[in-house]
N, C-alpha and C positions, 0 to 999 in steps of 0.2 A: 117565136119571136121573145125577146129578152125583153125585160123590164126596160131597158135602154131604149129598145126601138119602139116600145110602147110610148115612152115618154117622148121621143121625137114625134110620132104620129101626132100625140095629143097637143103638144107645141105648134105644130103645122095648123091644127084645126083649131087653136087658140082656147081650147078646153081646159082652163085654168084651174078650176077645181080639182079636175082630175089630174092634170100636172103637179098641183101642189102635193096631193095625197102620194102620188107616185115617187115624185122626188124626194119625198122623207123616207119612202122605203129605199130606194137608190143610195140614199147617204147612209142609212143603217147598214145595209149590206157592204157598202165601201167601205165602211170601218170595220165591220166584221172580218173582211178578207184582205184587210191592209197589211196583214203578216202575210199573204201569199202572193208577195209582189214580184215572185221568180216565175210564175205563171202568166205567160204573156197574154192570154185570152181575159184572164183577171184584170190585169193591168191596163189593158185595151178598153175593156168596158167601164173601169172605173175614171180612165181619160176621158172617153166619151161622155159621161154622165156629167163630169166637170164642165166640158164645153157646152153641152146641152144646157146646164144651169146657168151659164154665162149668157148664153145667147136668150134664154127665157128671160133673165133680167134686163137685156138690152129690148127685147121685144116688148117687155110690160112697159119699160120707161117711156118707148116710141109711142105707144098705145094711149099710154096717159098723157104724153105730150100734145098727140093728135086731139084728144078728147078735151084737154084744158083751150088749145087755140081755137077749137070750134065753137066756144061757149061765147 
């Protein structure tokens, strides 16, 4: 299981603390491997991490919106 796989699992379970820590690690690794874009597996993982980060942003906003509307 890759860090990106674990990130996806934690996003689905809404374990935001773990997601935040792992997302930072994924971002750092993405920066480190940015010079290896010719390797398809690395490119795929970086793209997947970017998509998951965007999905997390949307999920977080939706969750906060639901909480605010329930007040």
